[in-house]
C-alpha positions, 0 to 999 in steps of 0.5 A: 221914432225908427233911427230910435229903434233901429239904435236902440237894437244895436245896442241890445244886440251889440255882442251877438253882431261882434259874434256874426260879423267874425264868423262871417269875416272868417269864413270867407277866408276860409269856408271849412271854418262853418263846418260842425267839427269846427263849431265842436271843437271850439265848443271842446276847446271853451267849455272848461273858460266858459264855467271860470267866466260864469265864476267871474261873473258873481264877482264882477256883478257884485262891482269887484273882481278876482285875480286869483282865478286862474291860480284856484285853477292851476291849484285843484287842476293839480289836486284831482290830477295828482290822486287819479294817476294810472295805478301802472304809472312808474312816476306816481304823485302817491306811489301807495295810494290806492285808487279812490273813486273817481268823485271824491278828487273832483270833490276835493278839487272843488272843496279847495276851489270854495275854500279859496273864494271864502277866504277872497269873501271873508277878505274882502267882506269882514276886513273891507279889503278892496276885492283887488287888492284881496284876491291880488294876495290871494292869487300870491298865497294860492300860487306857492302853496301850490307850487310848494305841494307840487314840488313835494317828493317823488314829484319833484315839480314834473309834469303831472301826466298818466291819467286814469281814463275814466277821468280824463273820459270827462274831457275827451269823451262824448255822445253819440257815433265818433264824429261830428255829430258827436256831443262832448261830454264836457260841453254838457257839464258846461250847459248843465252849470249854465243851466244851474247859475242863470236859475241863481242869478235870476230865481234865487234872492241870491242873485236878487241880492249880488246885482242889489250891492253891484248897482248900490252896496249903499242901497242895498244896506239901507234895505235890509240885506246882509251885504257881508253875507252873501258876498261870502257867498258869492264868493265862495259859489265863484271859487267853487266854480274855479275849482271844477274849471281846473278839475275839467281843465287837467281832464281835457288835457290829460295833465297838469302843472303848476302853471296851469290857469295862468292868465285865465282870470284875464280871459275870463273878466275880458269874455264877460266884460266883452259879454255885456257885464258892466265893470260897475256891477249890477248888470250882468246875463248868462248869456252874454257871458257864454257868447263873450267866451264865444267871441274869444273862442271864434278869434283864438281858433279862427285867426289860428285856423286862417293864419293869422300871427298870434300877435296879431290876435292879441291886437285884436282881442285888446281892441276888443276889450276896450271898444266894450269897456269903453262902450260899457262905461258911455253906458253908465254915463248916459244913464247917470 
């Protein structure tokens, strides 16, 4: 009986233990890793990835996947950055455009992500194209459209820089005095987004329908759930989160190119899977996703901090992803 309790505890909390072990292992190698400054940097660098991963969680919980997420991030980063350059910057994307209110380009970026999400949802739900293929197609379409926009004169594929201070402040500014105990705005935004997503997952009809669709789409249909309409909403919500992530990534880095967001979708999927989102659908939590993002943040930052080769980091990340998926499949088969 005691053994079963211990086994259940380890199973339910494995993800948190992995994070603790990672932190302890890196801290043993270099105790400076436990400083508040390092934690602040990790949170700052991974806030946009957390928002993107939360968007991906919507799709994975329905039993689908979304390969277009990274390219949507790139599109929205370029769109917002192109409209928020300083008026005296010599290589403005739109030389004659007056300064727009800060909210307008941000809203355009989020709306662009939502539109791509709606397109994905329409292809999946109305045309019955498998999500992998549907989003693979939109991934290519979005990248092509973004590259055409990025290549417009007078920019002609030059990196977009010279962004306005009020915009970059969203990604680099902070509450409190400058120092270890300041809280970056972007971290606050990510926390607010996570709370909103938690409410959607746990307190709304859309969230309940999402879990039902991922658990058993035939049963969800029979029970009266409008699967097609709900999928449309879910993909749109995810697209809007990718759009917000892209806008904030441009603000954080102070620029954008059409290659922004490349491979972000794979990082988001990996963080979700490691965070307990089932590849079979129907299972996933907001805290789990956030811990999954933190695990990869600790790996990327921590192993670089102690001088581990980036190639070894890739191997470690790959092993963790494979182990998480294998563990998820074993749980799924055990339930059957």
